[in-house]
Backbone bond lengths (Angstrom), bond angles and torsions (degrees), N, CA, C in turn:
res aa  C-N    CA-C-N  psi(-1)  N-CA   C-N-CA  omega(-1)  CA-C   N-CA-C  phi
1 X - - - 1.462 - - 1.527 109.16 -
2 X 1.303 116.49 139.87 1.454 122.00 177.93 1.526 110.61 -72.89
3 X 1.334 117.31 147.34 1.463 119.72 -177.64 1.524 112.95 -73.27
4 X 1.337 114.47 153.93 1.460 121.78 168.48 1.521 105.31 -111.17
5 X 1.337 115.71 118.98 1.458 122.28 -171.60 1.522 109.37 -121.39
6 X 1.335 115.16 134.25 1.455 122.30 173.50 1.525 106.79 -111.34
7 X 1.327 116.81 116.71 1.466 121.32 176.28 1.522 106.36 -91.08
8 X 1.334 115.70 113.74 1.464 121.98 -169.74 1.525 112.22 -118.86
9 X 1.330 115.08 166.20 1.457 122.03 176.01 1.517 110.16 143.70
10 X 1.312 114.95 175.17 1.460 120.27 179.79 1.520 110.13 -68.18
11 X 1.307 115.93 163.85 1.457 121.45 177.92 1.528 109.29 -60.36
12 X 1.326 116.11 137.67 1.453 120.76 174.72 1.517 115.67 95.03
13 X 1.352 118.69 -2.01 1.466 119.47 -179.50 1.518 112.79 -81.42
14 X 1.318 117.50 -10.29 1.464 120.13 179.23 1.518 113.58 102.13
15 X 1.327 117.02 24.67 1.469 120.48 -178.53 1.526 111.51 -55.43
16 X 1.318 117.07 -48.56 1.465 120.46 -176.41 1.521 111.30 -62.79
17 X 1.317 117.06 -47.81 1.466 121.05 -178.95 1.517 111.11 -60.15
18 X 1.330 116.47 -49.48 1.464 120.65 -177.70 1.526 110.61 -67.68
19 X 1.326 118.11 -43.17 1.466 120.61 -178.55 1.528 111.17 -63.34
20 X 1.316 117.67 -42.53 1.472 119.96 178.52 1.526 110.98 -61.58
21 X 1.337 115.90 -46.01 1.461 119.64 179.21 1.522 111.58 -63.51
22 X 1.329 116.37 -42.26 1.460 120.45 179.79 1.522 110.86 -62.87
23 X 1.320 116.89 -46.46 1.465 120.51 178.60 1.524 110.89 -60.61
24 X 1.328 116.30 -42.96 1.466 120.23 179.80 1.524 110.86 -62.64
25 X 1.330 116.54 -47.00 1.465 120.61 -178.08 1.526 111.79 -64.83
26 X 1.337 117.21 -34.75 1.464 120.53 -178.88 1.529 112.64 -90.99
27 X 1.337 117.17 -6.02 1.463 120.66 -178.92 1.521 112.68 67.35
28 X 1.340 115.81 37.89 1.463 121.28 -177.60 1.521 110.61 -111.78
29 X 1.339 117.23 154.64 1.465 120.17 172.72 1.536 109.97 -61.44
30 X 1.322 115.84 151.80 1.462 122.70 -178.85 1.522 109.33 -127.14
31 X 1.333 115.53 143.49 1.462 120.50 173.13 1.526 109.15 -140.48
32 X 1.316 115.35 144.80 1.464 123.78 179.07 1.522 108.15 -101.41
33 X 1.327 116.22 120.65 1.470 120.75 -176.80 1.522 112.34 -57.24
34 X 1.323 117.46 -34.19 1.463 119.61 -179.45 1.522 111.56 -57.38
35 X 1.345 117.15 -29.20 1.459 120.97 -179.69 1.532 112.65 -70.30
36 X 1.324 117.62 -14.49 1.459 121.78 179.89 1.525 112.41 -90.64
37 X 1.352 117.54 -9.41 1.467 120.81 -179.87 1.528 110.72 -72.09
38 X 1.318 116.59 136.05 1.461 117.97 171.03 1.534 109.32 -70.92
39 X 1.328 117.51 157.51 1.470 120.47 -178.70 1.537 113.94 -53.82
40 X 1.327 117.58 -34.07 1.469 120.03 -179.21 1.536 111.14 -63.54
41 X 1.329 117.63 -37.67 1.465 120.35 177.69 1.525 110.97 -65.51
42 X 1.315 116.45 -43.42 1.465 119.86 179.98 1.522 110.23 -63.71
43 X 1.322 117.27 -40.27 1.465 121.00 177.94 1.524 110.73 -61.85
44 X 1.331 117.35 -43.13 1.468 120.88 179.00 1.528 110.66 -60.80
45 X 1.322 115.88 -50.56 1.467 119.32 -177.50 1.523 111.07 -65.49
46 X 1.316 117.13 -39.66 1.473 120.58 178.22 1.516 111.43 -60.20
47 X 1.336 116.16 -30.80 1.465 121.43 178.99 1.530 111.83 -85.68
48 X 1.353 116.99 3.21 1.458 120.46 179.28 1.519 113.72 81.45
49 X 1.333 117.26 18.03 1.460 121.96 -179.56 1.527 108.46 -101.14
50 X 1.338 117.75 117.92 1.468 119.25 179.21 1.525 111.31 -64.33
51 X 1.314 116.03 148.27 1.458 120.86 175.78 1.525 109.30 -76.27
52 X 1.327 115.67 150.18 1.459 119.03 172.44 1.529 107.68 -103.10
53 X 1.330 115.52 176.79 1.461 119.09 -176.22 1.525 112.83 -62.43
54 X 1.327 117.40 -33.30 1.467 119.89 177.81 1.532 110.59 -65.02
55 X 1.346 116.99 -36.81 1.466 121.05 176.76 1.529 110.73 -66.30
56 X 1.320 115.96 -37.31 1.465 120.76 -174.21 1.523 113.76 -78.52
57 X 1.322 118.48 -28.20 1.463 121.07 -172.64 1.530 113.21 -53.31
58 X 1.353 120.92 -55.25 1.472 118.60 -178.57 1.532 112.41 -64.39
59 X 1.317 116.39 -31.04 1.466 121.14 177.38 1.525 109.92 -64.68
60 X 1.336 117.06 -49.08 1.463 121.18 179.23 1.523 111.06 -63.85
61 X 1.318 117.44 -39.13 1.465 120.53 178.89 1.523 111.19 -64.53
62 X 1.323 117.24 -36.75 1.470 120.52 178.24 1.534 110.72 -67.84
63 X 1.323 117.00 -40.85 1.469 120.43 177.11 1.530 109.00 -65.18
64 X 1.333 116.78 -43.20 1.456 120.38 177.28 1.520 112.16 -59.09
65 X 1.330 116.76 -40.72 1.466 120.60 178.13 1.526 110.76 -63.10
66 X 1.337 116.90 -38.52 1.470 120.40 177.57 1.525 109.86 -63.23
67 X 1.340 116.92 -46.34 1.470 121.06 178.45 1.529 110.64 -60.62
68 X 1.325 115.87 -45.57 1.461 120.91 -179.98 1.533 111.02 -57.64
69 X 1.307 116.57 -44.64 1.465 120.10 -179.01 1.521 111.49 -65.12
70 X 1.335 117.72 -38.91 1.464 120.65 178.35 1.530 109.84 -65.21
71 X 1.337 116.13 -37.41 1.471 120.32 177.93 1.519 109.76 -66.84
72 X 1.322 116.98 -46.45 1.470 121.48 -179.45 1.528 111.04 -61.85
73 X 1.336 116.23 -39.80 1.463 121.03 179.98 1.523 112.37 -73.36
74 X 1.344 116.62 -17.83 1.458 121.27 -177.82 1.511 113.70 80.36
75 X 1.343 116.66 5.71 1.461 119.45 -177.65 1.517 112.64 -82.80
76 X 1.346 117.14 -20.34 1.457 119.81 -170.68 1.513 108.44 66.27
77 X 1.319 116.11 -175.72 1.450 119.84 178.95 1.513 111.26 174.52
78 X 1.312 114.47 164.74 1.460 122.48 178.61 1.524 106.97 -126.79
79 X 1.331 115.90 127.69 1.455 120.93 178.58 1.525 109.08 -132.52
80 X 1.312 116.23 145.62 1.457 120.52 172.36 1.523 107.91 -88.62
81 X 1.322 115.37 147.89 1.464 120.91 174.44 1.519 106.50 -169.80
82 X 1.307 117.82 130.14 1.461 119.21 -179.72 1.525 110.79 -55.92
83 X 1.333 118.35 -42.43 1.469 123.22 175.58 1.527 111.52 44.97
84 X 1.329 116.38 46.21 1.458 121.06 -171.06 1.525 114.21 -69.76
85 X 1.320 118.09 -30.15 1.463 120.71 -178.59 1.523 110.76 -107.76
86 X 1.306 114.43 150.56 1.465 120.70 177.38 1.526 110.11 -55.02
87 X 1.320 118.23 -43.10 1.466 119.31 -177.00 1.525 111.96 -66.55
88 X 1.336 117.57 -27.45 1.461 119.42 175.07 1.532 109.61 -68.24
89 X 1.334 115.22 -43.24 1.465 119.20 177.53 1.530 110.45 -65.35
90 X 1.332 116.77 -35.13 1.467 120.32 176.40 1.531 110.81 -61.75
91 X 1.332 117.43 -38.31 1.466 120.98 177.08 1.524 110.18 -61.55
92 X 1.330 116.35 -43.20 1.467 120.00 178.80 1.528 110.79 -67.17
93 X 1.332 116.72 -40.98 1.471 120.55 179.05 1.535 111.67 -67.33
94 X 1.336 117.86 -30.20 1.461 119.97 177.21 1.533 110.24 -61.48
95 X 1.319 116.38 -34.76 1.462 121.15 178.72 1.525 112.24 -83.72
96 X 1.326 116.51 -30.01 1.468 121.76 -176.26 1.528 108.06 -144.71
97 X 1.335 117.00 85.50 1.463 121.04 -172.64 1.528 115.71 -57.30
98 X 1.330 118.19 -26.67 1.462 119.15 -178.10 1.538 113.09 -96.06
99 X 1.317 117.19 14.50 1.476 119.83 176.91 1.527 109.89 -57.02
100 X 1.313 115.16 140.12 1.467 123.15 -179.78 1.529 106.92 -114.59
101 X 1.333 117.68 130.67 1.459 122.71 -174.31 1.522 110.91 -105.02
102 X 1.323 115.94 124.08 1.459 122.48 173.70 1.518 107.23 -104.53
103 X 1.323 116.28 106.29 1.464 121.44 -178.78 1.528 108.58 -90.46
104 X 1.323 115.80 113.69 1.463 121.49 173.98 1.516 107.11 -89.45
105 X 1.331 115.98 121.09 1.461 121.43 -174.53 1.522 110.16 -123.84
106 X 1.324 115.33 144.05 1.461 120.03 178.29 1.512 110.53 -156.14
107 X 1.313 115.48 164.00 1.463 119.66 179.88 1.530 110.08 -66.79
108 X 1.306 115.51 152.28 1.463 121.66 179.36 1.527 110.14 -55.95
109 X 1.331 117.51 -44.92 1.470 120.85 -177.52 1.530 111.88 -62.48
110 X 1.337 116.72 -44.68 1.463 120.17 179.84 1.527 110.72 -62.51
111 X 1.321 116.32 -46.61 1.463 120.30 -177.17 1.531 110.81 -67.45
112 X 1.332 117.37 -41.39 1.471 120.29 177.89 1.526 110.58 -60.64
113 X 1.318 116.91 -39.79 1.465 120.30 177.89 1.527 110.85 -63.53
114 X 1.313 116.51 -42.22 1.466 119.90 178.22 1.524 111.31 -61.66
115 X 1.336 116.72 -43.97 1.466 120.41 179.74 1.524 110.29 -63.16
116 X 1.331 116.86 -40.58 1.465 120.57 -179.71 1.528 112.45 -62.86
117 X 1.333 117.36 -25.13 1.463 120.82 -175.91 1.526 114.32 -103.49
118 X 1.323 117.85 1.22 1.464 117.63 178.65 1.523 109.94 -95.51
119 X 1.315 114.25 157.20 1.463 120.03 -179.50 1.522 109.17 -127.02
120 X 1.319 115.72 157.79 1.455 120.85 173.13 1.515 114.69 77.00
121 X 1.330 118.91 19.48 1.460 120.40 178.10 1.517 109.21 -121.78
122 X 1.334 115.69 142.72 1.465 120.47 -174.74 1.526 114.07 -79.37
123 X 1.330 118.76 -14.61 1.465 121.46 -174.03 1.525 110.05 -83.68
124 X 1.342 117.89 113.14 1.464 119.70 -179.65 1.527 111.80 -80.19
125 X 1.332 116.15 153.01 1.465 121.66 178.92 1.520 111.41 -59.98
126 X 1.323 117.62 -24.01 1.465 120.96 -178.40 1.529 112.72 -62.55
127 X 1.331 118.00 -19.93 1.464 120.56 179.75 1.537 113.00 -92.11
128 X 1.334 117.23 -1.87 1.460 119.97 -177.75 1.525 111.94 -62.76
129 X 1.327 117.59 -42.56 1.467 119.98 179.96 1.524 111.04 -58.78
130 X 1.329 117.40 -41.77 1.467 119.56 -179.93 1.530 110.48 -66.70
131 X 1.324 117.82 -32.43 1.456 119.77 178.54 1.533 110.95 -68.41
132 X 1.332 116.42 -44.13 1.466 118.65 177.45 1.526 111.16 -64.07
133 X 1.323 117.55 -37.01 1.466 120.66 179.01 1.530 111.16 -66.40
134 X 1.323 117.30 -30.97 1.459 123.25 -178.57 1.526 112.41 -82.50
135 X 1.321 117.55 -27.29 1.466 122.81 -171.63 1.525 112.44 -57.46
136 X 1.322 115.01 124.97 1.461 123.43 171.02 1.522 105.93 -115.51
137 X 1.348 117.51 104.82 1.464 119.60 -177.56 1.528 112.12 -58.43
138 X 1.320 114.81 159.35 1.458 120.63 175.35 1.523 109.66 -54.51
139 X 1.315 115.48 145.25 1.456 120.66 175.86 1.528 109.09 -107.61
140 X 1.309 116.44 167.84 1.466 121.77 -174.25 1.523 113.20 -59.25
141 X 1.337 118.35 -24.74 1.462 119.90 -178.77 1.532 113.13 -91.19
142 X 1.336 117.56 6.43 1.463 121.02 178.18 1.524 109.01 -103.11
143 X 1.337 115.90 137.04 1.462 121.40 178.28 1.523 109.21 -72.39
144 X 1.326 116.35 120.01 1.441 118.94 177.64 1.507 112.62 158.53
145 X 1.310 114.85 -170.33 1.449 122.27 179.25 1.512 110.47 -154.75
146 X 1.315 115.65 166.81 1.458 123.10 -176.96 1.523 108.62 -121.41
147 X 1.326 115.78 132.96 1.457 121.13 175.11 1.521 109.74 -125.61
148 X 1.316 116.30 135.33 1.462 121.35 173.36 1.522 108.23 -74.51
149 X 1.335 117.70 136.23 1.460 121.64 -172.79 1.523 114.44 -85.45
150 X 1.311 118.05 11.96 1.454 120.40 178.56 1.527 114.11 -62.55
151 X 1.346 118.65 -43.72 1.469 120.14 -178.93 1.533 112.37 -67.68
152 X 1.313 115.00 170.45 1.465 120.87 178.59 1.531 110.08 -65.64
153 X 1.337 117.03 157.64 1.462 119.18 176.65 1.531 113.26 -55.46
154 X 1.330 117.74 -39.32 1.472 119.81 179.43 1.528 111.00 -62.31
155 X 1.312 117.75 -41.17 1.475 120.71 177.76 1.521 110.51 -67.11
156 X 1.335 117.32 -37.80 1.457 119.77 177.80 1.527 111.11 -62.95
157 X 1.325 116.42 -41.01 1.462 120.29 178.62 1.528 109.86 -65.56
158 X 1.335 117.98 -42.10 1.467 120.38 175.55 1.524 110.45 -55.60
159 X 1.329 116.48 -46.61 1.467 121.46 -179.99 1.524 111.36 -64.37
160 X 1.327 116.60 -41.34 1.470 120.20 179.39 1.522 110.67 -62.66
161 X 1.317 117.52 -41.69 1.460 121.10 179.28 1.525 110.32 -63.75
162 X 1.328 117.32 -39.79 1.470 119.80 176.20 1.525 110.48 -62.88
163 X 1.322 117.13 -42.35 1.468 119.96 178.48 1.525 111.43 -61.66
164 X 1.310 116.64 -43.84 1.467 120.71 -179.53 1.524 112.18 -65.43
165 X 1.324 117.38 -29.31 1.458 121.93 -176.09 1.521 112.79 -83.37
166 X 1.330 117.46 -12.92 1.457 119.22 -178.09 1.518 110.06 -68.36
167 X 1.341 115.94 132.12 1.470 117.53 176.17 1.522 109.90 -70.68
168 X 1.311 115.21 150.11 1.459 121.01 177.14 1.515 108.02 -104.48
169 X 1.330 117.76 112.83 1.463 119.45 -179.92 1.525 111.37 -60.68
170 X 1.324 116.27 149.03 1.468 121.26 178.93 1.524 109.80 -58.02
171 X 1.327 114.99 139.03 1.452 120.11 176.85 1.517 114.83 83.92
172 X 1.344 117.99 6.00 1.457 119.61 177.56 1.507 109.78 -105.35
173 X 1.311 114.90 176.68 1.459 121.00 -171.65 1.519 114.30 -75.24
174 X 1.314 118.27 -14.38 1.457 119.11 -173.44 1.504 111.37 83.86
175 X 1.322 117.96 11.11 1.454 123.88 178.94 1.520 107.09 -115.31
176 X 1.360 118.97 80.07 1.448 121.38 -172.14 1.515 114.34 -61.54
177 X 1.306 117.16 -34.49 1.454 120.32 179.09 1.519 106.85 -137.39
178 X 1.293 117.07 119.97 1.450 120.26 176.85 1.521 107.05 -122.32
179 X 1.310 114.42 59.97 1.451 121.28 179.29 1.511 108.88 -166.28
180 X 1.301 116.56 178.45 1.461 121.28 -178.66 1.519 109.48 -74.59
181 X 1.343 116.97 131.17 1.457 118.69 176.08 1.525 111.77 -123.80
182 X 1.293 118.16 -16.97 1.463 119.52 -174.56 1.518 111.00 -79.62
C-alpha cells in the first residue's frame, strides 16, 4: 500500500515545496491544506487573526477525509497541514490511522525571513509567533519524523524518502526517527 503522508510545521518552513516534490518523486496524489480552508478562515488569517480550534475543526476533518479516501483507494497521498497540536494530528489519524507525519522544523529567524520574502500567500509573518507557541512536536508514539529545513528541498525529500523506507521493528512506536537527520 502506498503511504499517506502529512507534511507539517509552522507557516514558512516549506511544506508546500517539499510536499509537492515528495509526491512527485513517489508518484502519489498531492493536496495543499490551504485549499481546504473555508473563505472565512482565510479572511481571518489574512487579517492577522489566529484561528481557534472551532475554526480548524472542519478544515482538519476535510483534510482527514482526503487522506482517508487516498487510503481507501490504495493510491496513498501527500498533503500539507500545519498539524501543530497533537489533537489536530489525532483528528487526521482518526480518519487515516496509518498517516505518517513529516515535521519540517526550523529556527524562528530562518522561517520569519522566508515568510518576509515570499509573495502571494495569505499568512502574515505576524502570526508566526502564535504558531510557534502552539506547536506541539511529534512524540515518540506518533508515526513520523522530523527534518531541519536548512538543506535544500531536494535534500529534504531525499531524507524524507529514507525515513519512510525504514522498517519499523515489531513492538515499537512506528516513529523510526524523531529527530533531525538532514
